[in-house]
N, CA, C, O and the ligand as a Tripos MOL2 file, in Angstrom:
@<TRIPOS>MOLECULE
protein
  265   263    67     0     0
PROTEIN
NO_CHARGES

@<TRIPOS>ATOM
      1 N          67.7000  -62.0980   61.2320 N.3       1 MET1
      2 CA         67.2290  -60.9230   60.4850 C.3       1 MET1
      3 C          67.7840  -59.6600   61.1290 C.2       1 MET1
      4 O          67.6830  -59.4640   62.3400 O.2       1 MET1
      5 N          68.3590  -58.8280   60.3130 N.am      2 ILE2
      6 CA         68.9560  -57.5980   60.8330 C.3       2 ILE2
      7 C          68.0090  -56.4260   60.6080 C.2       2 ILE2
      8 O          67.5900  -56.1550   59.4830 O.2       2 ILE2
      9 N          67.6850  -55.7450   61.6840 N.am      3 ASN3
     10 CA         66.8300  -54.5700   61.5650 C.3       3 ASN3
     11 C          67.6750  -53.3330   61.2940 C.2       3 ASN3
     12 O          68.7140  -53.1240   61.9200 O.2       3 ASN3
     13 N          67.2180  -52.5270   60.3600 N.am      4 THR4
     14 CA         67.9040  -51.2700   60.0790 C.3       4 THR4
     15 C          67.4050  -50.2000   61.0490 C.2       4 THR4
     16 O          66.2000  -50.0330   61.2400 O.2       4 THR4
     17 N          68.3270  -49.4930   61.6460 N.am      5 ILE5
     18 CA         67.9810  -48.4150   62.5700 C.3       5 ILE5
     19 C          68.3420  -47.0820   61.9280 C.2       5 ILE5
     20 O          69.4680  -46.8910   61.4700 O.2       5 ILE5
     21 N          67.3990  -46.1790   61.8970 N.am      6 VAL6
     22 CA         67.6730  -44.8200   61.4150 C.3       6 VAL6
     23 C          67.4210  -43.8500   62.5680 C.2       6 VAL6
     24 O          66.7300  -44.1760   63.5340 O.2       6 VAL6
     25 N          67.9870  -42.6710   62.4500 N.am      7 ASN7
     26 CA         67.7530  -41.6510   63.4720 C.3       7 ASN7
     27 C          66.6850  -40.6850   63.0020 C.2       7 ASN7
     28 O          66.7050  -40.2300   61.8580 O.2       7 ASN7
     29 N          65.7490  -40.3740   63.8900 N.am      8 CYS8
     30 CA         64.7030  -39.4150   63.5700 C.3       8 CYS8
     31 C          65.3270  -38.0960   63.1270 C.2       8 CYS8
     32 O          66.1420  -37.5310   63.8560 O.2       8 CYS8
     33 N          64.9590  -37.5870   61.9330 N.am      9 PRO9
     34 CA         65.5490  -36.3370   61.4340 C.3       9 PRO9
     35 C          65.2720  -35.1440   62.3370 C.2       9 PRO9
     36 O          65.9940  -34.1480   62.2910 O.2       9 PRO9
     37 N          64.2470  -35.2350   63.1450 N.am     10 HIS10
     38 CA         63.9020  -34.0950   63.9890 C.3      10 HIS10
     39 C          64.5760  -34.1560   65.3530 C.2      10 HIS10
     40 O          65.1970  -33.1790   65.7710 O.2      10 HIS10
     41 N          64.4680  -35.2890   66.0630 N.am     11 CYS11
     42 CA         64.9860  -35.3490   67.4330 C.3      11 CYS11
     43 C          66.1670  -36.2990   67.5820 C.2      11 CYS11
     44 O          66.8010  -36.3310   68.6370 O.2      11 CYS11
     45 N          66.4770  -37.0800   66.5340 N.am     12 GLY12
     46 CA         67.6410  -37.9420   66.5830 C.3      12 GLY12
     47 C          67.4240  -39.2730   67.2790 C.2      12 GLY12
     48 O          68.3640  -40.0510   67.4380 O.2      12 GLY12
     49 N          66.2050  -39.5410   67.6910 N.am     13 LYS13
     50 CA         65.9050  -40.7990   68.3700 C.3      13 LYS13
     51 C          65.9990  -41.9650   67.3900 C.2      13 LYS13
     52 O          65.5330  -41.8510   66.2560 O.2      13 LYS13
     53 N          66.5940  -43.0870   67.8070 N.am     14 PRO14
     54 CA         66.6860  -44.2510   66.9220 C.3      14 PRO14
     55 C          65.3020  -44.7970   66.5650 C.2      14 PRO14
     56 O          64.4360  -44.9340   67.4290 O.2      14 PRO14
     57 N          65.1100  -45.1030   65.2940 N.am     15 VAL15
     58 CA         63.8280  -45.6280   64.8170 C.3      15 VAL15
     59 C          64.1060  -46.8910   64.0220 C.2      15 VAL15
     60 O          64.9160  -46.8750   63.0950 O.2      15 VAL15
     61 N          63.4470  -47.9790   64.3700 N.am     16 GLU16
     62 CA         63.5830  -49.2110   63.6050 C.3      16 GLU16
     63 C          62.8930  -49.0660   62.2620 C.2      16 GLU16
     64 O          61.7320  -48.6630   62.1950 O.2      16 GLU16
     65 N          63.6110  -49.3980   61.1850 N.am     17 TRP17
     66 CA         63.0440  -49.2730   59.8380 C.3      17 TRP17
     67 C          62.2590  -50.5460   59.5260 C.2      17 TRP17
     68 O          62.7210  -51.4310   58.8060 O.2      17 TRP17
     69 N          61.0680  -50.6030   60.0900 N.am     18 VAL18
     70 CA         60.2000  -51.7680   59.8920 C.3      18 VAL18
     71 C          58.8010  -51.2750   59.5480 C.2      18 VAL18
     72 O          58.4780  -50.0990   59.7130 O.2      18 VAL18
     73 N          57.9840  -52.1990   59.0680 N.am     19 ALA19
     74 CA         56.6510  -51.8310   58.6070 C.3      19 ALA19
     75 C          55.8090  -51.2220   59.7210 C.2      19 ALA19
     76 O          54.9240  -50.4040   59.4660 O.2      19 ALA19
     77 N          56.0860  -51.6210   60.9460 N.am     20 THR20
     78 CA         55.2910  -51.1090   62.0560 C.3      20 THR20
     79 C          55.6980  -49.7020   62.4690 C.2      20 THR20
     80 O          54.9650  -49.0400   63.2030 O.2      20 THR20
     81 N          56.8610  -49.2330   62.0070 N.am     21 SER21
     82 CA         57.2720  -47.8540   62.2930 C.3      21 SER21
     83 C          56.6800  -46.9560   61.2250 C.2      21 SER21
     84 O          57.3650  -46.5570   60.2830 O.2      21 SER21
     85 N          55.4020  -46.6420   61.3760 N.am     22 ILE22
     86 CA         54.6650  -45.9810   60.2960 C.3      22 ILE22
     87 C          55.1230  -44.5580   60.0430 C.2      22 ILE22
     88 O          54.8490  -44.0030   58.9790 O.2      22 ILE22
     89 N          55.8200  -43.9540   61.0060 N.am     23 TRP23
     90 CA         56.2460  -42.5600   60.8180 C.3      23 TRP23
     91 C          57.6930  -42.4650   60.3870 C.2      23 TRP23
     92 O          58.2410  -41.3650   60.3100 O.2      23 TRP23
     93 N          58.3340  -43.6090   60.1010 N.am     24 ARG24
     94 CA         59.7350  -43.5750   59.6950 C.3      24 ARG24
     95 C          59.9460  -42.6550   58.4970 C.2      24 ARG24
     96 O          59.0470  -42.5830   57.6580 O.2      24 ARG24
     97 N          61.0470  -41.9560   58.3560 N.am     25 PRO25
     98 CA         62.2050  -42.0430   59.2610 C.3      25 PRO25
     99 C          62.0270  -41.2860   60.5760 C.2      25 PRO25
    100 O          62.9630  -41.2030   61.3710 O.2      25 PRO25
    101 N          60.8470  -40.7400   60.8110 N.am     26 PHE26
    102 CA         60.6190  -40.0320   62.0720 C.3      26 PHE26
    103 C          60.1930  -41.0230   63.1470 C.2      26 PHE26
    104 O          59.6880  -42.1020   62.8390 O.2      26 PHE26
    105 N          60.3980  -40.6530   64.4140 N.am     27 CYS27
    106 CA         60.0820  -41.5550   65.5100 C.3      27 CYS27
    107 C          58.6030  -41.5100   65.8420 C.2      27 CYS27
    108 O          58.0790  -42.4370   66.4600 O.2      27 CYS27
    109 N          57.9230  -40.4480   65.4410 N.am     28 SER28
    110 CA         56.5220  -40.3040   65.8270 C.3      28 SER28
    111 C          55.8210  -39.3500   64.8750 C.2      28 SER28
    112 O          56.4530  -38.6300   64.1010 O.2      28 SER28
    113 N          54.4910  -39.3670   64.9560 N.am     29 GLN29
    114 CA         53.7090  -38.4510   64.1410 C.3      29 GLN29
    115 C          54.0750  -36.9990   64.4710 C.2      29 GLN29
    116 O          54.1430  -36.1460   63.5860 O.2      29 GLN29
    117 N          54.3070  -36.7410   65.7580 N.am     30 ARG30
    118 CA         54.6150  -35.3840   66.1880 C.3      30 ARG30
    119 C          55.8830  -34.8630   65.4980 C.2      30 ARG30
    120 O          55.8940  -33.7560   64.9600 O.2      30 ARG30
    121 N          56.9510  -35.6720   65.5200 N.am     31 CYS31
    122 CA         58.2010  -35.2420   64.8890 C.3      31 CYS31
    123 C          58.0090  -35.0850   63.3840 C.2      31 CYS31
    124 O          58.5660  -34.1700   62.7770 O.2      31 CYS31
    125 N          57.2330  -35.9600   62.7930 N.am     32 ARG32
    126 CA         57.0110  -35.8770   61.3540 C.3      32 ARG32
    127 C          56.3280  -34.5610   60.9920 C.2      32 ARG32
    128 O          56.7160  -33.8970   60.0300 O.2      32 ARG32
    129 N          55.3100  -34.1890   61.7660 N.am     33 TRP33
    130 CA         54.5680  -32.9790   61.4280 C.3      33 TRP33
    131 C          55.3300  -31.7180   61.7740 C.2      33 TRP33
    132 O          55.1970  -30.7050   61.0880 O.2      33 TRP33
    133 N          56.1300  -31.7670   62.8290 N.am     34 ILE34
    134 CA         56.9570  -30.6060   63.1580 C.3      34 ILE34
    135 C          57.9390  -30.3350   62.0290 C.2      34 ILE34
    136 O          58.1110  -29.1960   61.5970 O.2      34 ILE34
    137 N          58.5850  -31.4070   61.5550 N.am     35 ASP35
    138 CA         59.5590  -31.2500   60.4840 C.3      35 ASP35
    139 C          58.8740  -30.7990   59.2030 C.2      35 ASP35
    140 O          59.3870  -29.9340   58.4930 O.2      35 ASP35
    141 N          57.7290  -31.3770   58.9080 N.am     36 PHE36
    142 CA         56.9750  -30.9990   57.7120 C.3      36 PHE36
    143 C          56.5440  -29.5410   57.7810 C.2      36 PHE36
    144 O          56.6010  -28.8240   56.7820 O.2      36 PHE36
    145 N          56.1110  -29.1020   58.9620 N.am     37 GLY37
    146 CA         55.7040  -27.7110   59.1450 C.3      37 GLY37
    147 C          56.8590  -26.7500   58.9020 C.2      37 GLY37
    148 O          56.6810  -25.6970   58.2900 O.2      37 GLY37
    149 N          58.0420  -27.1170   59.3840 N.am     38 ASP38
    150 CA         59.2220  -26.2820   59.1440 C.3      38 ASP38
    151 C          59.4830  -26.1500   57.6500 C.2      38 ASP38
    152 O          59.8320  -25.0770   57.1580 O.2      38 ASP38
    153 N          59.3090  -27.2530   56.9410 N.am     39 TRP39
    154 CA         59.5700  -27.2490   55.5060 C.3      39 TRP39
    155 C          58.5680  -26.3490   54.7910 C.2      39 TRP39
    156 O          58.9390  -25.6000   53.8880 O.2      39 TRP39
    157 N          57.3220  -26.4180   55.1860 N.am     40 ILE40
    158 CA         56.2870  -25.5820   54.5770 C.3      40 ILE40
    159 C          56.5700  -24.1020   54.8540 C.2      40 ILE40
    160 O          56.4490  -23.2670   53.9580 O.2      40 ILE40
    161 N          56.9450  -23.7830   56.0890 N.am     41 ASP41
    162 CA         57.2500  -22.3930   56.4280 C.3      41 ASP41
    163 C          58.3720  -21.8590   55.5600 C.2      41 ASP41
    164 O          58.2930  -20.7470   55.0370 O.2      41 ASP41
    165 N          59.4220  -22.6620   55.4100 N.am     42 GLU42
    166 CA         60.5700  -22.2480   54.6130 C.3      42 GLU42
    167 C          60.1530  -22.0210   53.1600 C.2      42 GLU42
    168 O          60.5790  -21.0550   52.5280 O.2      42 GLU42
    169 N          59.3370  -22.8990   52.6500 N.am     43 ARG43
    170 CA         58.8910  -22.8190   51.2630 C.3      43 ARG43
    171 C          58.0600  -21.5580   51.0520 C.2      43 ARG43
    172 O          58.2150  -20.8660   50.0460 O.2      43 ARG43
    173 N          57.1860  -21.2670   51.9950 N.am     44 HIS44
    174 CA         56.3360  -20.0930   51.8480 C.3      44 HIS44
    175 C          57.1420  -18.8060   51.9460 C.2      44 HIS44
    176 O          56.8480  -17.8240   51.2650 O.2      44 HIS44
    177 N          58.1680  -18.8200   52.8060 N.am     45 ARG45
    178 CA         59.0170  -17.6360   52.9040 C.3      45 ARG45
    179 C          59.7170  -17.3790   51.5770 C.2      45 ARG45
    180 O          59.7670  -16.2410   51.1110 O.2      45 ARG45
    181 N          60.2520  -18.4200   50.9720 N.am     46 ILE46
    182 CA         60.9590  -18.2750   49.7010 C.3      46 ILE46
    183 C          60.0010  -17.7700   48.6260 C.2      46 ILE46
    184 O          60.3450  -16.8840   47.8440 O.2      46 ILE46
    185 N          58.7950  -18.3430   48.5930 N.am     47 VAL47
    186 CA         57.8060  -17.9390   47.6000 C.3      47 VAL47
    187 C          57.4520  -16.4690   47.7680 C.2      47 VAL47
    188 O          57.3460  -15.7300   46.7890 O.2      47 VAL47
    189 N          57.2710  -16.0510   49.0150 N.am     48 ASP48
    190 CA         56.8760  -14.6750   49.2750 C.3      48 ASP48
    191 C          57.9440  -13.6910   48.7930 C.2      48 ASP48
    192 O          57.6230  -12.6000   48.3230 O.2      48 ASP48
    193 N          59.2130  -14.0840   48.9110 N.am     49 GLN49
    194 CA         60.2860  -13.1590   48.5850 C.3      49 GLN49
    195 C          60.6160  -13.1170   47.0940 C.2      49 GLN49
    196 O          61.1030  -12.1020   46.5960 O.2      49 GLN49
    197 N          60.3590  -14.1930   46.3930 N.am     50 THR50
    198 CA         60.8470  -14.2770   45.0200 C.3      50 THR50
    199 C          59.7390  -14.2840   43.9760 C.2      50 THR50
    200 O          59.9730  -13.8900   42.8340 O.2      50 THR50
    201 N          58.5440  -14.7200   44.3420 N.am     51 ALA51
    202 CA         57.4760  -14.8360   43.3440 C.3      51 ALA51
    203 C          56.5230  -13.6560   43.4490 C.2      51 ALA51
    204 O          55.8670  -13.4760   44.4750 O.2      51 ALA51
    205 N          56.4410  -12.8490   42.3920 N.am     52 PRO52
    206 CA         55.5410  -11.6980   42.4270 C.3      52 PRO52
    207 C          54.0710  -12.0800   42.3390 C.2      52 PRO52
    208 O          53.2160  -11.3420   42.8290 O.2      52 PRO52
    209 N          53.7570  -13.2300   41.7180 N.am     53 SER53
    210 CA         52.3630  -13.6270   41.5630 C.3      53 SER53
    211 C          52.0980  -14.9280   42.3060 C.2      53 SER53
    212 O          52.0350  -15.9990   41.7020 O.2      53 SER53
    213 N          51.9460  -14.8260   43.6080 N.am     54 ALA54
    214 CA         51.7260  -16.0150   44.4290 C.3      54 ALA54
    215 C          50.3820  -16.6540   44.1440 C.2      54 ALA54
    216 O          50.1830  -17.8330   44.4380 O.2      54 ALA54
    217 N          49.4550  -15.8930   43.5770 N.am     55 ASP55
    218 CA         48.1160  -16.4310   43.3150 C.3      55 ASP55
    219 C          48.1460  -17.5790   42.3120 C.2      55 ASP55
    220 O          47.2670  -18.4400   42.3250 O.2      55 ASP55
    221 N          49.1480  -17.5940   41.4480 N.am     56 SER56
    222 CA         49.1920  -18.6200   40.4140 C.3      56 SER56
    223 C          49.8330  -19.9110   40.9130 C.2      56 SER56
    224 O          49.8170  -20.9210   40.2090 O.2      56 SER56
    225 N          50.4000  -19.8890   42.1250 N.am     57 LEU57
    226 CA         51.0680  -21.0760   42.6490 C.3      57 LEU57
    227 C          50.0690  -21.9880   43.3440 C.2      57 LEU57
    228 O          49.2450  -21.5270   44.1350 O.2      57 LEU57
    229 N          50.1410  -23.2760   43.0510 N.am     58 PRO58
    230 CA         49.2660  -24.2180   43.7510 C.3      58 PRO58
    231 C          49.6960  -24.3690   45.2070 C.2      58 PRO58
    232 O          50.8780  -24.5560   45.4970 O.2      58 PRO58
    233 N          48.7570  -24.2880   46.0950 N.am     59 ILE59
    234 CA         49.0400  -24.4640   47.5200 C.3      59 ILE59
    235 C          48.5840  -25.8550   47.9420 C.2      59 ILE59
    236 O          47.4130  -26.2080   47.7950 O.2      59 ILE59
    237 N          49.5080  -26.6300   48.4620 N.am     60 ALA60
    238 CA         49.1820  -27.9960   48.8810 C.3      60 ALA60
    239 C          48.2500  -27.9610   50.0760 C.2      60 ALA60
    240 O          48.5170  -27.2800   51.0660 O.2      60 ALA60
    241 N          47.1700  -28.6890   49.9760 N.am     61 SER61
    242 CA         46.2480  -28.7950   51.0970 C.3      61 SER61
    243 C          46.5930  -30.0300   51.9100 C.2      61 SER61
    244 O          47.3880  -30.8660   51.4800 O.2      61 SER61
    245 N          45.9960  -30.1380   53.0730 N.am     62 ASP62
    246 CA         46.2370  -31.3280   53.9030 C.3      62 ASP62
    247 C          45.7860  -32.5880   53.1840 C.2      62 ASP62
    248 O          46.3870  -33.6490   53.3510 O.2      62 ASP62
    249 N          44.7400  -32.4800   52.3920 N.am     63 ASP63
    250 CA         44.2420  -33.6500   51.6710 C.3      63 ASP63
    251 C          45.2570  -34.1680   50.6570 C.2      63 ASP63
    252 O          45.3330  -35.3700   50.4030 O.2      63 ASP63
    253 N          46.0370  -33.2540   50.0770 N.am     64 ALA64
    254 CA         46.9840  -33.6460   49.0490 C.3      64 ALA64
    255 C          48.1560  -34.4280   49.6260 C.2      64 ALA64
    256 O          48.8390  -35.1460   48.8950 O.2      64 ALA64
    257 N          48.3950  -34.3000   50.9120 N.am     65 VAL65
    258 CA         49.5270  -34.9720   51.5390 C.3      65 VAL65
    259 C          49.3130  -36.4690   51.5480 C.2      65 VAL65
    260 O          50.2640  -37.2370   51.4020 O.2      65 VAL65
    261 N          48.0700  -36.8910   51.7190 N.am     66 HIS66
    262 CA         47.8120  -38.3160   51.9100 C.3      66 HIS66
    263 C          47.5360  -39.0290   50.6080 C.2      66 HIS66
    264 O          47.3000  -40.2380   50.6040 O.2      66 HIS66
    265 ZN         61.6630  -37.7670   66.7460 Zn       67 ZN67
@<TRIPOS>BOND
     1     1     2 1
     2     2     3 1
     3     3     4 2
     4     3     5 am
     5     5     6 1
     6     6     7 1
     7     7     8 2
     8     7     9 am
     9     9    10 1
    10    10    11 1
    11    11    12 2
    12    11    13 am
    13    13    14 1
    14    14    15 1
    15    15    16 2
    16    15    17 am
    17    17    18 1
    18    18    19 1
    19    19    20 2
    20    19    21 am
    21    21    22 1
    22    22    23 1
    23    23    24 2
    24    23    25 am
    25    25    26 1
    26    26    27 1
    27    27    28 2
    28    27    29 am
    29    29    30 1
    30    30    31 1
    31    31    32 2
    32    31    33 am
    33    33    34 1
    34    34    35 1
    35    35    36 2
    36    35    37 am
    37    37    38 1
    38    38    39 1
    39    39    40 2
    40    39    41 am
    41    41    42 1
    42    42    43 1
    43    43    44 2
    44    43    45 am
    45    45    46 1
    46    46    47 1
    47    47    48 2
    48    47    49 am
    49    49    50 1
    50    50    51 1
    51    51    52 2
    52    51    53 am
    53    53    54 1
    54    54    55 1
    55    55    56 2
    56    55    57 am
    57    57    58 1
    58    58    59 1
    59    59    60 2
    60    59    61 am
    61    61    62 1
    62    62    63 1
    63    63    64 2
    64    63    65 am
    65    65    66 1
    66    66    67 1
    67    67    68 2
    68    67    69 am
    69    69    70 1
    70    70    71 1
    71    71    72 2
    72    71    73 am
    73    73    74 1
    74    74    75 1
    75    75    76 2
    76    75    77 am
    77    77    78 1
    78    78    79 1
    79    79    80 2
    80    79    81 am
    81    81    82 1
    82    82    83 1
    83    83    84 2
    84    83    85 am
    85    85    86 1
    86    86    87 1
    87    87    88 2
    88    87    89 am
    89    89    90 1
    90    90    91 1
    91    91    92 2
    92    91    93 am
    93    93    94 1
    94    94    95 1
    95    95    96 2
    96    95    97 am
    97    97    98 1
    98    98    99 1
    99    99   100 2
   100    99   101 am
   101   101   102 1
   102   102   103 1
   103   103   104 2
   104   103   105 am
   105   105   106 1
   106   106   107 1
   107   107   108 2
   108   107   109 am
   109   109   110 1
   110   110   111 1
   111   111   112 2
   112   111   113 am
   113   113   114 1
   114   114   115 1
   115   115   116 2
   116   115   117 am
   117   117   118 1
   118   118   119 1
   119   119   120 2
   120   119   121 am
   121   121   122 1
   122   122   123 1
   123   123   124 2
   124   123   125 am
   125   125   126 1
   126   126   127 1
   127   127   128 2
   128   127   129 am
   129   129   130 1
   130   130   131 1
   131   131   132 2
   132   131   133 am
   133   133   134 1
   134   134   135 1
   135   135   136 2
   136   135   137 am
   137   137   138 1
   138   138   139 1
   139   139   140 2
   140   139   141 am
   141   141   142 1
   142   142   143 1
   143   143   144 2
   144   143   145 am
   145   145   146 1
   146   146   147 1
   147   147   148 2
   148   147   149 am
   149   149   150 1
   150   150   151 1
   151   151   152 2
   152   151   153 am
   153   153   154 1
   154   154   155 1
   155   155   156 2
   156   155   157 am
   157   157   158 1
   158   158   159 1
   159   159   160 2
   160   159   161 am
   161   161   162 1
   162   162   163 1
   163   163   164 2
   164   163   165 am
   165   165   166 1
   166   166   167 1
   167   167   168 2
   168   167   169 am
   169   169   170 1
   170   170   171 1
   171   171   172 2
   172   171   173 am
   173   173   174 1
   174   174   175 1
   175   175   176 2
   176   175   177 am
   177   177   178 1
   178   178   179 1
   179   179   180 2
   180   179   181 am
   181   181   182 1
   182   182   183 1
   183   183   184 2
   184   183   185 am
   185   185   186 1
   186   186   187 1
   187   187   188 2
   188   187   189 am
   189   189   190 1
   190   190   191 1
   191   191   192 2
   192   191   193 am
   193   193   194 1
   194   194   195 1
   195   195   196 2
   196   195   197 am
   197   197   198 1
   198   198   199 1
   199   199   200 2
   200   199   201 am
   201   201   202 1
   202   202   203 1
   203   203   204 2
   204   203   205 am
   205   205   206 1
   206   206   207 1
   207   207   208 2
   208   207   209 am
   209   209   210 1
   210   210   211 1
   211   211   212 2
   212   211   213 am
   213   213   214 1
   214   214   215 1
   215   215   216 2
   216   215   217 am
   217   217   218 1
   218   218   219 1
   219   219   220 2
   220   219   221 am
   221   221   222 1
   222   222   223 1
   223   223   224 2
   224   223   225 am
   225   225   226 1
   226   226   227 1
   227   227   228 2
   228   227   229 am
   229   229   230 1
   230   230   231 1
   231   231   232 2
   232   231   233 am
   233   233   234 1
   234   234   235 1
   235   235   236 2
   236   235   237 am
   237   237   238 1
   238   238   239 1
   239   239   240 2
   240   239   241 am
   241   241   242 1
   242   242   243 1
   243   243   244 2
   244   243   245 am
   245   245   246 1
   246   246   247 1
   247   247   248 2
   248   247   249 am
   249   249   250 1
   250   250   251 1
   251   251   252 2
   252   251   253 am
   253   253   254 1
   254   254   255 1
   255   255   256 2
   256   255   257 am
   257   257   258 1
   258   258   259 1
   259   259   260 2
   260   259   261 am
   261   261   262 1
   262   262   263 1
   263   263   264 2
@<TRIPOS>SUBSTRUCTURE
     1 MET1         2 RESIDUE 1 A MET
     2 ILE2         6 RESIDUE 1 A ILE
     3 ASN3        10 RESIDUE 1 A ASN
     4 THR4        14 RESIDUE 1 A THR
     5 ILE5        18 RESIDUE 1 A ILE
     6 VAL6        22 RESIDUE 1 A VAL
     7 ASN7        26 RESIDUE 1 A ASN
     8 CYS8        30 RESIDUE 1 A CYS
     9 PRO9        34 RESIDUE 1 A PRO
    10 HIS10       38 RESIDUE 1 A HIS
    11 CYS11       42 RESIDUE 1 A CYS
    12 GLY12       46 RESIDUE 1 A GLY
    13 LYS13       50 RESIDUE 1 A LYS
    14 PRO14       54 RESIDUE 1 A PRO
    15 VAL15       58 RESIDUE 1 A VAL
    16 GLU16       62 RESIDUE 1 A GLU
    17 TRP17       66 RESIDUE 1 A TRP
    18 VAL18       70 RESIDUE 1 A VAL
    19 ALA19       74 RESIDUE 1 A ALA
    20 THR20       78 RESIDUE 1 A THR
    21 SER21       82 RESIDUE 1 A SER
    22 ILE22       86 RESIDUE 1 A ILE
    23 TRP23       90 RESIDUE 1 A TRP
    24 ARG24       94 RESIDUE 1 A ARG
    25 PRO25       98 RESIDUE 1 A PRO
    26 PHE26      102 RESIDUE 1 A PHE
    27 CYS27      106 RESIDUE 1 A CYS
    28 SER28      110 RESIDUE 1 A SER
    29 GLN29      114 RESIDUE 1 A GLN
    30 ARG30      118 RESIDUE 1 A ARG
    31 CYS31      122 RESIDUE 1 A CYS
    32 ARG32      126 RESIDUE 1 A ARG
    33 TRP33      130 RESIDUE 1 A TRP
    34 ILE34      134 RESIDUE 1 A ILE
    35 ASP35      138 RESIDUE 1 A ASP
    36 PHE36      142 RESIDUE 1 A PHE
    37 GLY37      146 RESIDUE 1 A GLY
    38 ASP38      150 RESIDUE 1 A ASP
    39 TRP39      154 RESIDUE 1 A TRP
    40 ILE40      158 RESIDUE 1 A ILE
    41 ASP41      162 RESIDUE 1 A ASP
    42 GLU42      166 RESIDUE 1 A GLU
    43 ARG43      170 RESIDUE 1 A ARG
    44 HIS44      174 RESIDUE 1 A HIS
    45 ARG45      178 RESIDUE 1 A ARG
    46 ILE46      182 RESIDUE 1 A ILE
    47 VAL47      186 RESIDUE 1 A VAL
    48 ASP48      190 RESIDUE 1 A ASP
    49 GLN49      194 RESIDUE 1 A GLN
    50 THR50      198 RESIDUE 1 A THR
    51 ALA51      202 RESIDUE 1 A ALA
    52 PRO52      206 RESIDUE 1 A PRO
    53 SER53      210 RESIDUE 1 A SER
    54 ALA54      214 RESIDUE 1 A ALA
    55 ASP55      218 RESIDUE 1 A ASP
    56 SER56      222 RESIDUE 1 A SER
    57 LEU57      226 RESIDUE 1 A LEU
    58 PRO58      230 RESIDUE 1 A PRO
    59 ILE59      234 RESIDUE 1 A ILE
    60 ALA60      238 RESIDUE 1 A ALA
    61 SER61      242 RESIDUE 1 A SER
    62 ASP62      246 RESIDUE 1 A ASP
    63 ASP63      250 RESIDUE 1 A ASP
    64 ALA64      254 RESIDUE 1 A ALA
    65 VAL65      258 RESIDUE 1 A VAL
    66 HIS66      262 RESIDUE 1 A HIS
    67 ZN67       265 GROUP 0 **** ****
């Protein structure tokens, strides 16, 4: 059986693509949340600059992630 290895998008550490690697493609929960946080920051910056009515935009809560 050949295991697929991917690199963590955040730190580049090799991650086995198996059921037990629950944070794949990230190596850990920490890397997953750091990367996710960066994405949220970028999204909010874009929204702030381009959308005049931010109140009408749905904001994803932590509950919606799961
Ligand atoms: Zn990582």
